[in-house]
C-alpha positions in Angstrom: 0.0 0.0 0.0 1.1 3.5 -0.7 0.4 4.6 2.9 0.5 2.4 6.0 -3.0 1.5 7.4 -2.5 3.3 10.7 -1.8 6.5 8.8 -4.7 6.2 6.3 -7.2 8.2 8.3 -4.9 10.9 9.6 -6.5 13.7 7.6 -4.3 16.4 9.2 -0.8 17.2 10.4 -2.0 17.4 13.9 -3.0 13.7 13.8 0.4 13.0 12.2 2.2 14.8 15.1 0.0 13.1 17.7 0.5 9.5 16.4 4.3 10.0 15.8 4.9 11.6 19.2 3.0 8.9 20.9 4.8 6.1 19.1 8.3 7.6 19.7 7.5 9.4 23.0 11.0 8.6 24.5 13.0 9.4 21.3 15.1 12.5 21.6 13.7 15.3 19.5 16.4 18.0 19.7 19.5 15.7 19.7 20.1 16.4 23.4 17.5 16.4 26.2 14.0 17.1 24.7 12.0 14.0 23.8 9.1 13.6 21.5 6.6 13.6 24.3 7.9 16.8 25.7 8.0 18.4 22.2 4.3 17.5 21.7 3.5 19.0 25.1 5.2 22.3 24.3 3.5 22.3 20.8 0.1 22.1 22.4 1.0 24.8 24.9 2.0 27.1 22.1 -1.1 26.1 20.0 -3.2 26.8 23.1 -1.7 30.3 23.5 -2.6 31.0 19.9 -6.2 29.8 20.4 -6.5 31.9 23.6 -5.4 35.0 21.7 -8.0 34.5 19.0 -6.1 32.8 16.2 -8.4 30.6 14.0 -8.3 28.0 11.3 -7.4 29.6 7.9 -5.6 32.6 9.3 -2.0 33.2 8.4 1.0 33.6 10.7 4.6 34.1 9.5 7.8 32.6 10.9 10.9 34.7 10.8 13.8 33.1 12.6 17.0 31.1 12.0 16.9 27.3 12.2 16.0 26.2 15.7 13.9 23.7 17.7 11.7 26.6 18.5 11.1 27.2 14.8 10.0 23.6 14.3 7.7 23.5 17.3 6.1 26.8 16.3 5.4 25.4 12.8 3.8 22.3 14.4 1.7 24.5 16.8 0.4 26.6 13.9 -0.5 23.8 11.6 -2.0 21.7 14.5 -4.9 24.2 14.8 -5.4 24.9 11.2 -3.5 28.2 11.1 -1.5 28.6 7.8 2.2 28.9 8.4 4.2 31.3 6.2 8.0 30.6 6.6 10.0 33.7 5.6 13.5 33.9 4.0 15.9 35.3 6.7 17.9 37.2 4.1 15.4 39.8 3.0 14.7 43.4 4.1 11.9 44.7 6.3 10.0 46.3 3.5 9.9 43.0 1.5 8.7 41.1 4.7 5.9 43.7 5.1 4.8 43.2 1.5 4.8 39.4 1.8 2.8 39.5 5.0 0.3 42.0 3.5 -0.2 39.8 0.4 -1.6 37.0 2.5 -3.3 39.2 5.1 -1.1 37.7 7.9 -2.4 38.2 11.5 0.8 37.5 13.4 4.4 36.5 13.0 6.7 34.3 15.2 10.0 36.2 15.3 13.3 35.7 17.0 15.5 38.2 18.8 17.9 38.1 15.8 15.4 40.3 13.9 14.6 43.6 15.5 11.7 44.4 13.3 8.0 45.3 13.9 5.3 45.2 11.2 2.2 47.3 10.6 -1.0 45.4 11.3 0.8 42.2 12.3 1.2 41.0 15.9 4.7 39.9 16.9 5.0 36.6 18.7 8.0 35.5 20.7 9.4 32.4 19.2 11.5 31.5 22.2 10.2 28.9 24.7 10.1 31.7 27.3 7.0 33.2 25.7 3.9 32.5 23.7 2.8 29.4 25.7 -0.4 28.6 27.7 -1.0 25.5 29.8 -4.3 23.5 29.5 -6.1 25.6 26.9 -5.5 23.7 23.7 -8.5 22.1 22.0 -8.6 20.0 18.8 -9.8 21.6 15.5 -11.6 19.8 12.7 -9.1 19.6 9.9 -9.2 17.9 6.5 -6.2 16.7 4.4 -7.3 19.3 1.7 -7.0 22.2 4.1 -4.0 24.4 3.4 -1.2 24.1 6.0 1.6 26.2 4.5 2.3 29.1 2.2 5.7 29.2 0.6 7.0 31.9 -1.8 8.6 30.4 -4.9 12.2 31.2 -5.5 12.0 30.9 -9.3 14.9 31.8 -11.5 12.7 34.0 -13.7 9.6 36.2 -13.1 7.7 37.3 -10.0 7.6 34.9 -7.1 4.3 33.1 -6.6 2.8 31.8 -3.4 2.6 28.0 -3.3 -0.2 26.4 -1.2 0.6 23.1 0.4 -2.1 21.1 2.1 -2.0 18.9 5.2 -2.3 15.9 3.0 0.7 17.1 0.8 2.8 17.4 3.9 2.1 14.2 5.8 1.6 11.9 2.8 4.8 13.1 1.2 6.6 12.2 4.5 5.1 8.7 4.7 5.5 7.9 1.1 9.1 9.2 1.1 10.0 7.1 4.1 8.5 4.1 2.5 11.2 4.4 -0.2 14.1 6.0 1.7 13.9 3.8 4.8 15.6 6.3 7.2 16.7 4.4 10.3 14.3 5.0 13.2 15.7 7.5 15.7 18.4 8.8 13.4 20.1 12.1 14.1 19.7 14.6 11.3 21.9 17.6 10.8 19.6 20.6 9.9 21.7 23.0 7.8 19.2 23.7 5.1 17.0 26.7 6.0 13.5 25.7 7.3 12.0 28.5 5.3 12.7 26.5 2.1 10.7 23.4 1.3 13.9 21.3 1.0 14.8 22.2 4.6 11.3 22.1 6.0 10.2 18.8 4.5 13.2 16.8 3.3 15.2 17.6 6.5 12.3 17.7 9.1 8.9 16.3 8.2 10.2 13.5 5.9 12.2 12.1 8.9 9.8 13.1 11.7 7.6 10.1 11.0 10.3 7.7 12.2 11.2 9.6 15.4 14.4 11.3 14.3 16.4 13.8 16.3 17.4 17.2 14.9 20.6 19.2 15.3 20.0 22.8 14.1 23.3 24.1 12.7 23.7 27.7 13.9 26.5 28.6 11.5 27.3 27.5 7.9 31.0 28.1 8.0 33.1 25.0 7.4 34.7 25.0 10.9 31.3 25.2 12.6 29.8 22.4 10.4 32.8 20.1 11.2 32.5 20.9 14.9 28.8 19.7 14.8 29.9 16.5 13.1 32.5 16.0 15.8 30.1 16.8 18.7 27.1 14.7 17.5 26.7 11.2 16.0 25.0 12.4 12.9 23.3 9.7 10.7 21.6 11.8 8.0 23.2 14.8 6.4 21.1 16.7 3.8 22.8 19.6 1.8 22.9 21.3 -1.5 25.5 20.3 -4.2 27.5 23.5 -3.7 28.3 22.6 -0.1 29.3 19.0 -1.0 31.6 20.4 -3.7 33.1 23.0 -1.3 33.7 20.5 1.5 35.5 18.0 -0.9 37.5 20.8 -2.5 38.6 21.9 1.0 39.7 18.3 1.8 41.6 18.0 -1.5 43.4 21.3 -1.0 44.4 20.3 2.5 45.9 17.0 1.3 47.6 18.9 -1.6 49.3 21.3 0.8 50.5 18.4 3.0 52.7 16.8 0.3 52.8 16.0 -3.4 53.0 12.2 -2.7 50.0 12.2 -0.4 48.0 14.3 -2.9 48.9 11.9 -5.8 47.9 8.8 -3.7 44.7 10.5 -2.5 43.6 11.6 -6.0 44.4 8.2 -7.6 42.1 6.5 -5.0 39.5 9.2 -5.4 39.3 8.6 -9.1 39.9 4.9 -9.3 38.8 3.5 -6.0 35.9 1.7 -7.6 38.4 -0.2 -9.8 40.4 -1.2 -6.7 37.1 -2.4 -5.1 36.3 -4.5 -8.2 39.7 -6.1 -8.1 39.3 -7.1 -4.4 41.6 -4.3 -3.2 38.9 -2.2 -1.5 40.9 -2.2 1.7 43.3 0.3 0.1 40.8 3.2 -0.5 39.1 2.3 2.7 42.4 2.9 4.6 43.2 6.1 2.6 39.8 7.6 3.2 39.4 6.6 6.8 40.4 10.1 8.1 37.8 11.6 5.8 35.2 9.3 7.2 36.2 10.4 10.7 35.7 14.1 9.7 32.1 13.4 8.6 31.6 11.0 11.5 31.6 7.3 11.4 27.8 7.1 12.2 26.8 8.7 8.9 24.3 6.4 7.1 24.0 8.4 3.9 24.3 11.9 2.4 21.3 13.6 0.8 21.8 16.1 -2.1 19.1 18.1 -3.8 18.0 21.6 -5.0 20.3 21.3 -8.0 22.2 18.5 -9.8 25.4 17.3 -8.1 28.3 17.2 -10.6 29.0 13.6 -11.7 32.6 13.7 -10.7 31.7 14.7 -7.1 29.2 11.9 -6.9 31.9 9.6 -8.1 34.4 10.9 -5.6 32.1 10.6 -2.6 31.1 7.1 -3.7 34.8 6.1 -3.9 35.3 7.5 -0.4 32.7 5.1 0.9 29.7 7.4 1.2 26.2 6.4 0.2 24.5 9.3 -1.7 20.8 9.8 -2.3 20.0 12.5 -5.0 16.5 13.9 -5.0 14.6 16.0 -7.4 11.6 18.3 -6.5 10.1 21.7 -6.4 8.1 23.7 -3.9 5.0 22.7 -5.9 5.9 19.0 -5.4 6.3 19.3 -1.6 10.1 19.0 -1.9 11.5 15.7 -3.3 9.1 13.8 -5.6 11.8 11.6 -7.1 14.8 10.1 -5.3 17.7 7.8 -6.3 18.5 4.5 -4.7 21.4 5.3 -2.4 22.6 1.6 -2.5 23.2 1.9 -6.3 25.9 3.8 -8.1 24.0 6.0 -10.6 25.4 9.5 -10.9 23.5 12.1 -12.8 20.0 10.7 -12.3 17.3 11.6 -9.9 15.6 8.2 -9.5 12.0 7.4 -9.8 8.8 9.0 -8.4 8.3 8.4 -4.7 5.3 6.2 -3.6 1.9 7.9 -4.3 3.2 9.8 -7.3 3.6 9.2 -11.1 5.6 10.8 -13.8 5.0 11.5 -17.5 7.3 12.8 -20.3 5.4 14.9 -22.9 6.4 16.5 -26.2 9.6 14.4 -26.6 12.1 15.7 -29.2 14.4 13.8 -31.5 16.9 13.4 -28.6 14.4 11.8 -26.3 14.1 14.9 -24.1 10.7 16.3 -23.2 8.6 18.1 -20.6 8.5 16.5 -17.2 5.0 16.2 -15.7 3.8 14.8 -12.3 0.6 13.7 -10.6 0.0 12.4 -7.1 0.1 13.0 -3.3 2.9 15.5 -3.4 1.4 17.9 -6.0 0.1 21.2 -4.6 -3.5 22.3 -5.3 -2.5 25.7 -6.8 -1.1 29.1 -6.3 -2.7 31.4 -3.7 -5.0 34.0 -5.3 -3.5 33.3 -8.8 -5.9 31.1 -10.9 -4.2 32.1 -14.1 -0.8 30.9 -13.0 -2.4 27.7 -11.7 -4.2 27.0 -15.0 -0.9 27.4 -16.8 0.8 24.5 -15.0 -2.1 21.9 -14.8 -3.8 20.0 -17.6 -7.4 18.8 -17.5 -6.3 15.4 -16.1 -4.5 16.9 -13.0 -1.0 16.5 -14.4 1.4 19.2 -13.2 4.0 20.7 -15.6 7.3 21.0 -13.6 8.8 23.4 -16.2 11.8 21.1 -16.4 13.1 19.1 -19.3 14.4 15.6 -19.0 14.3 12.0 -20.1 13.9 8.5 -18.8 16.7 6.0 -19.1 16.2 2.3 -19.9 15.8 1.7 -16.2 12.9 4.2 -15.8 15.1 6.7 -13.9 14.6 10.4 -14.6 17.5 12.6 -15.8 16.8 16.4 -15.6 18.5 18.4 -18.4 17.3 21.9 -17.7 14.5 24.4 -17.3 12.1 24.7 -20.2 12.1 28.5 -19.8 15.9 28.6 -19.9 16.1 26.7 -23.2 18.1 28.6 -25.9 17.0 28.0 -29.5 19.7 29.1 -32.0 19.0 30.3 -35.6 20.2 26.9 -36.7 17.3 25.3 -34.9 19.7 23.6 -32.4 18.5 23.5 -28.8 21.1 24.6 -26.1 20.5 23.5 -22.5 22.2 26.2 -20.3 22.6 23.9 -17.3 24.7 21.6 -19.4 27.0 24.4 -20.4 27.2 25.8 -16.8 28.4 22.4 -15.6 31.0 22.1 -18.3 32.5 25.6 -17.9 32.4 25.6 -14.1 35.0 22.8 -14.2 37.6 25.4 -15.2 40.1 26.2 -12.5 39.5 29.9 -13.2 35.7 29.8 -12.8 33.9 30.0 -9.5 30.4 30.6 -10.7 28.7 30.8 -14.2 25.3 31.6 -15.5 24.4 30.8 -19.2 21.3 32.2 -20.9 20.2 33.4 -24.4 20.9 36.9 -25.6 20.1 38.6 -28.9 23.2 39.8 -30.7 23.2 41.1 -34.3 19.6 39.9 -34.6 20.4 36.3 -33.6 20.1 34.5 -30.3 23.4 33.3 -28.8 24.6 31.4 -25.7 25.8 34.2 -23.3 27.5 33.7 -20.0 28.2 35.8 -16.9 31.2 34.4 -15.0 32.6 35.0 -11.5 36.3 34.2 -11.4 37.9 32.3 -8.5 40.7 34.9 -8.2 40.1 38.6 -7.9 43.2 39.1 -10.1 41.7 37.4 -13.1 41.4 39.8 -16.0 38.8 39.8 -18.8 41.6 38.8 -21.2 42.6 35.9 -18.9 39.1 34.6 -19.0 38.7 35.1 -22.7 41.7 32.9 -23.3 40.3 30.3 -20.9 36.9 30.3 -22.8 38.8 29.8 -26.1 40.7 26.9 -24.6 37.5 25.3 -23.3 35.6 25.8 -26.5 38.2 23.8 -28.5 36.6 20.6 -29.7 33.0 21.5 -28.7 30.3 21.5 -31.4 29.6 25.1 -32.6 26.2 25.2 -31.0 27.5 24.2 -27.6 30.0 27.0 -27.3 29.7 30.2 -25.2 29.7 33.0 -27.9 30.2 35.9 -25.5 30.5 36.6 -21.8 30.8 39.2 -19.0 32.7 39.1 -15.7 30.9 39.7 -12.4 32.7 41.4 -9.5 30.6 39.6 -6.9 28.5 36.5 -6.4 25.6 35.9 -8.8 22.0 36.4 -7.5 20.8 33.0 -6.2 17.5 31.5 -5.1 17.4 29.8 -1.7 18.1 26.5 -3.6 21.4 28.1 -4.8 20.3 28.2 -8.4 21.0 31.3 -10.6 18.2 33.9 -10.8 18.6 34.6 -14.5 16.1 37.5 -14.6 18.2 39.5 -12.0 21.5 38.5 -13.8 20.1 39.8 -17.1 18.8 42.9 -15.4 22.3 43.5 -13.9 23.9 43.0 -17.2 21.6 45.6 -18.9 22.4 48.0 -16.0 26.1 47.8 -16.7 27.0 46.1 -13.4 29.2 43.5 -15.1 32.5 43.9 -17.0 31.8 43.2 -20.7 35.2 44.1 -22.1 38.9 44.4 -21.4 38.8 47.8 -19.8 39.2 46.6 -16.2 42.4 45.1 -14.9 40.7 42.9 -12.3 37.4 42.3 -10.5 37.9 43.8 -7.0 34.9 45.5 -5.5 35.3 48.0 -2.7 33.4 47.1 0.5 30.8 49.6 1.4 27.3 49.4 2.9 24.3 51.7 3.5 23.5 49.5 6.5 24.8 51.3 9.6 26.1 48.3 11.5 27.9 46.9 8.4 29.4 50.3 7.7 30.6 50.6 11.3 32.4 47.2 10.9 34.0 48.2 7.6 35.3 51.5 9.0 36.8 49.6 12.1 38.4 47.1 9.7 40.0 49.8 7.6 41.3 51.4 10.7 42.8 48.2 12.1 44.2 47.0 8.8 45.6 50.5 8.1 43.9 50.7 4.7 42.0 53.5 3.0 39.8 51.0 1.2 39.1 47.3 1.6 37.7 44.9 -1.0 35.3 42.1 -1.0 37.6 39.3 -2.1 40.7 40.4 0.0 41.9 38.1 2.7 43.6 38.9 6.0 46.8 37.4 4.7 46.9 40.2 2.1 47.7 42.5 4.9 50.7 40.4 6.2 48.9 39.6 9.5 50.4 36.7 11.4 48.6 34.6 14.1 49.3 37.3 16.7 48.0 40.0 14.4 44.8 38.0 14.0 44.6 37.7 17.8 45.0 41.4 18.2 42.5 42.1 15.5 39.9 39.8 17.2 40.5 41.6 20.5 40.1 45.1 18.9 36.9 44.0 17.1 35.5 42.6 20.2 36.2 45.7 22.2 35.0 48.2 19.6 31.9 46.3 18.5 31.1 44.8 21.9 30.7 41.3 20.5 32.1 37.8 21.2 34.0 36.2 18.3 34.8 32.6 17.8 38.5 32.3 16.8 37.7 29.0 15.0 35.0 30.5 12.8 36.9 33.8 12.4 40.0 32.1 10.9 37.8 29.8 8.7 36.4 32.8 6.7 37.5 33.1 3.1 37.4 36.9 2.5 36.6 40.3 4.0 33.0 40.2 2.6 32.4 37.0 4.6 34.1 38.6 7.6 31.8 41.6 7.6 28.7 39.5 7.4 30.0 37.2 10.1 30.8 40.1 12.5 27.4 41.5 12.0 25.8 38.3 13.3 28.2 37.8 16.3 26.5 37.7 19.8 26.9 40.5 22.3 30.0 40.0 24.5 29.8 39.4 28.3 32.7 41.7 29.1 35.5 39.1 28.6 37.6 39.2 25.4 39.3 36.3 23.5 42.6 37.8 24.7 41.5 37.3 28.3 40.5 33.8 27.6 43.8 33.0 26.0 46.0 34.5 28.7 43.9 34.2 31.8 41.1 31.7 31.0 40.7 28.3 32.4 43.7 26.0 31.9 42.7 23.4 29.4 46.2 22.0 28.5 47.5 20.0 31.5 51.2 19.6 32.0 51.7 15.8 32.2 55.1 14.2 32.0 56.3 10.7 32.8 59.5 8.7 33.0 60.1 6.6 29.9 63.1 4.2 30.4 63.2 3.4 26.7 63.4 7.0 25.7 66.0 7.7 28.4 68.1 4.8 26.9 67.7 6.3 23.5 69.0 9.7 24.7 72.1 8.0 26.3 72.8 6.3 23.0 72.3 9.5 21.0 74.5 11.4 23.5 77.3 8.8 23.0 77.0 8.8 19.2 76.8 12.6 18.9 80.0 12.9 21.0 81.7 10.2 18.9 80.8 11.6 15.4 80.2 15.3 15.9 82.0 16.2 19.1 78.9 18.0 20.5 79.9 20.7 22.9 77.8 22.9 25.3 79.0 26.4 25.9 78.1 28.5 29.0 76.5 25.5 30.6 76.3 27.4 33.9 73.3 29.3 32.5 71.2 26.1 32.3 68.7 27.6 34.8 65.4 27.6 33.0 63.0 28.0 35.9 59.6 28.5 34.2 61.0 30.4 31.2 60.7 30.4 27.4 63.7 28.8 25.6 64.1 30.1 22.1 66.7 28.6 19.7 67.4 28.6 16.0 66.3 25.6 14.0 69.0 24.0 11.8 68.1 20.3 11.6 66.0 17.4 12.7 68.7 16.7 15.3 68.1 20.0 17.2 65.6 18.7 19.8 67.7 15.6 20.6 70.9 17.7 20.9 69.2 19.9 23.5 67.5 17.1 25.4 70.6 14.9 25.6 72.5 17.9 27.0 70.1 18.2 30.0 69.4 16.1 33.1 66.1 14.4 33.5 65.2 16.8 36.4 65.4 19.7 34.0 64.1 17.9 30.9 60.8 16.6 32.5 59.4 20.2 32.8 60.1 21.1 29.2 57.4 21.3 26.5 58.2 21.7 22.8 56.2 23.5 20.1 56.2 21.7 16.7 54.3 22.0 13.4 51.2 19.7 13.2 52.8 17.7 10.3 55.3 16.3 12.8 52.7 14.6 15.1 54.2 11.3 14.3 57.2 12.3 16.5 55.1 11.6 19.6 55.1 8.0 18.7 58.8 7.8 17.8 59.8 9.8 20.9 57.1 9.2 23.5 59.1 10.8 26.3 58.9 14.3 24.8 56.0 16.7 25.6 54.7 18.5 22.5 52.3 21.3 21.6 51.5 21.0 17.9 50.9 24.1 15.8 48.7 24.3 12.6 50.7 26.8 10.7 48.3 27.0 7.8 45.2 27.5 9.9 44.3 28.8 13.4 47.3 29.1 15.7 45.3 30.4 18.6 44.9 26.9 20.2 48.7 26.5 20.2 49.2 29.9 21.9 46.6 29.1 24.5 48.3 25.7 25.2 51.7 27.5 25.5 50.2 30.0 27.9 48.6 27.2 30.0 52.0 25.4 30.2 53.8 28.5 31.4 51.1 29.3 33.9 51.7 25.8 35.5 55.3 26.6 36.1 56.8 24.7 33.2 59.3 25.6 30.6 58.3 26.2 26.9 60.8 25.5 24.1 60.0 27.5 20.9 61.8 27.7 17.5 60.9 31.3 16.6 61.7 30.7 12.9 58.7 28.4 12.8 60.5 25.9 10.5 64.0 24.6 9.7 66.4 26.7 7.7 66.7 25.7 4.1 70.2 27.3 3.5 71.8 27.5 7.0 70.8 31.2 7.4 68.6 32.5 10.1 65.0 33.0 9.0 62.7 35.8 10.2 61.3 35.3 13.7 57.6 34.8 14.4 56.3 36.8 17.4 54.7 34.0 19.5 57.6 33.6 22.0 57.9 37.3 22.8 54.1 37.7 22.9 53.9 35.0 25.7 56.9 36.5 27.4 55.5 40.0 27.6 52.0 39.0 28.6 53.0 36.4 31.2 56.1 38.2 32.3 58.4 35.3 31.6 62.1 35.5 30.7 63.4 34.3 27.3 66.5 32.2 27.2 68.1 32.4 23.8 70.1 29.4 22.7 72.2 28.9 19.5 72.9 25.6 17.7 75.8 25.7 15.3 77.0 23.1 12.8 73.8 20.9 12.8 72.7 22.2 9.4 75.9 21.0 7.7 75.6 17.6 9.4 72.0 17.1 8.5 70.9 19.5 5.7 67.3 19.9 4.7 65.9 17.4 2.1 68.4 14.6 3.2 67.3 11.3 4.7 70.2 10.7 7.1 72.8 12.8 8.8 76.5 12.7 7.8 78.3 10.3 10.0 81.9 10.5 8.9 82.6 14.3 8.9 84.9 16.8 10.4 82.0 19.1 11.1 81.4 19.9 14.8 78.1 20.8 16.6 77.8 23.2 19.5 75.1 24.5 21.7 75.4 27.9 23.4 73.2 29.5 26.1 73.0 33.3 25.8 72.1 36.0 28.2 68.5 35.9 29.4 66.1 38.5 28.0 63.7 40.1 30.5 60.4 41.4 29.2 60.4 44.5 31.4 63.5 45.8 29.7 61.6 46.2 26.3 59.0 48.7 25.5 57.0 46.4 23.2 57.0 43.0 21.6 58.6 44.2 18.4 61.7 45.5 20.1 62.0 42.4 22.2 61.7 40.2 19.2 64.4 42.1 17.3 66.7 41.8 20.4 66.1 38.1 20.4 66.8 37.8 16.7 70.0 39.9 16.9 71.4 38.0 19.9 71.0 34.6 18.1 72.2 35.8 14.7 75.4 37.3 16.3 76.4 33.8 17.6 75.7 31.8 14.4 78.8 30.6 12.7 79.0 31.8 9.0 
C-alpha cells in the first residue's frame, strides 16, 4: 500500500504529530534532552496560546527566525490548529517582509531576537520557549487533508515569485511515502543545515524524517569549521545539503591534502578517481584505509548523504562514492512538496534523480528527437494551486490533473529520470539547435579559473546566442585571462554548444534559496552595466561599502585596524601580512570596539573580507571578557603531564654517545642552564636539534620542558614518547597553540620554541615569528636564547640521514637571558632576540 494502514485516516498534520509523538515518545527530538513527548506537550501549549489569543483556522502567521527547535515546534503549533504557516526567508529586508505579510493578510508573526523588526498590522509573537505558551487551553480543531497548511513563496529563476499552497495531505503523505522508499533508520540524528523557510529544509530535513522519530541538530553557522564541529560533537546519521556545499567540502579536503605533500596528494587523487576499480579487483581495503580520516571528519555514524536543490556534478558523486559514502540524490520543487523523485542510495547512478516516490507518477510529454521532453507529475505530493492566482495555476495543470514541472528531462532504460534543464531557460539558436544552459554551466564551471557561471540566451546582431556571466575564482583574473580560458575550453566543442560571448561579475551571482541562478536578475544587472563586458578593467575587485549602519561601522573599524584607505570584497587577512598574533590582536580590537564575542575558529575559517563583515554583523553581544582574556587568563585546558620513559632515556644516552663520537657536540656556558619556568628560544638548523638539546640536559630539567612543533610532525610523539609536544597548525588557526603554550607556562613549566617556525633551508637565520615574545610579555616570563651551530651542515634539509663521517662539529650555546620588562613592546624584544642569536651563528 502507498500509505500504512495506521496513517490512512490521519487527515491532518495534527493527527500525524499526535501519532508519531505517541509512538516515539521517548525518542530525543532535539538531539540532546527534549524527547518527542515533551516536544508534543510544548507544541500544544504554544497552540493553546494562539487559540487563547484568537487565532483561528485559515488565518496566516509568519515565521521569521534562524533554524532552531523553537522554529519547528512553532510550525507544528500553527498547523495543528489549522493556522496557515508562512515561513520567511531570513535574508530579505523589512520592506519585503511587510509586503509578503500583507499579500496573505497575515495576522501575526513568530519572530526571533535576531530580527529587531516590527510590522504594521501584524502581531509579533516571541518564538523562544520563554514566551507564547499557555497551559491546559489547547483544543482540537476539525481539519481535512485538503486544508492548506503552509504558504511558501517560490524562488523561481525568472519572473515574479508566486505563493505555493501546500495542504495537510501534501505534507504528511509526502513524508510517509518518502520514508517508504528512503527507509531512514528510526531514531536517526539529522543535521539541519538547510533553512527551514525553504521546502527542502522544512520537508526533506524535518517532516520527511519526523515520521520515524528522528532527532534534529540545528546548525547555527554555515562556516566549514562550525559544520565540522557539529559533526564532531554529535553522532549524525543523515546529512542533507545542496550540491555547492558538497563540492566546497570536498574541495577543502583535497586542498588540505595537496598542501601536505605531493606524494599524499597523488595517492589521494588516484584513489578518489579509481577507488571503484580497486574495489572491483578485491583491493577495496586500500581506498578504505586512505579515506578513513575523511570518514572520521564526517563522523563514522553517517548512514548516507542527501543532495538536492540542483544537480550534483557527476565527478563529485563519483568521488564521494569512492570515499565510501552512500548518496541519495533527490529532485523536486516547492510545488511538489520537496522531493518527488529520489535515487537508490545503494546503487551507483550519478546524474540521475531516480523514480517517483510512492503515491506519485511521472510522464514525459512532447519528446524531441533526442528523447528529451517536458516532465509532468501527478500524485500525493502535488500542490493544489497558487494562492489567489488562478491564471498561473491554470498554466501548470492540464485537465487530467498533471502538473508541468517546467523542467526538461528523459527516462533512461531503467525508468530513472534525468533532468537536463528548465524549459524557460532553453536557448534556441537560428540553426534550430537546442542549447541547454545547465549543461554548459556544468561544463564551464569545471575550469580552474571559474567560480560561478550563468548561461542564458541573448540577442546579438539579430540572432540568439549562448551568453555567460562568470565569477572568477581569483580577484586578479582579468577579462583577457578569462577570454583565453573560454577559447581553450571551446576547442573541440560543437559550434552550437560554445559560449559565444561573456561578461565578468565582480561579486557572487544572484541566487535562489536553492542556490540556483536567478537569470532574470542577472540579465537585469547585465543591462544595468554592473558586469565587466570588455577588457577595460584590470581585475574584478569590489570596494566594500554598505548603507546599513552596522555593516558600515564594521567596515570602518576594519579599515582602521588594517591601516587601509579601502578594503575589497575578495581580499583576505593574509593580504595585509597579518600573522597569528596579528589575528589575535584584530579579534580583540573588534570585540572591544563592536562589543561582541568572536569565535576564533569561525573567524579564521572565513574566506574573505566580505564574509568577515557578514560574520561580525551576526556575532553575539559580549559578556565583558575578550578572546585575549580567555587566551592568557582563561581556564587552563592543557594540562602539563610528563612521565618517566626508560626506553626514551636509553635512546638519549645512545644518542649522546654517538653525537660525542661523530660530531663532538659541545655545550658552551652550561652554567646558564637555569630555565626556571622560562621560554627557551633557539634557532632551527636540523631534525637533530631537539635531541641535541635534550641529551645535554638532566632528566630533572628535561621533565618540565614542552616543545612546540608543526602539526605535520605529530608522528614524533610515537617515535619519541618521552617528549611533551604542543602542535601548531601553521596554515590555519594558531590560537589553540598559543593558548596551550600559555597554559603550560602558567603551570610553572618551561616552553621551548623555534621562533623561525621551520627549519632553515640554507643555513641562514629566518625571520622570527612573534609567538615567543608575545607570551613572554603578557605572562612576564624571561626568554633564554640558545644557539645551535653546525647541525645544518651535518643534517641538511631534504636529506634522509645525517652525515656520520665528517669533520663538522656541533655546538650548543646558552646566551644572556632577556627580561620582558626591559623592552617597550613585543617588536623591540623580538628584534633583540633575533640579533642575539644571529650574532652567535657561525657563518
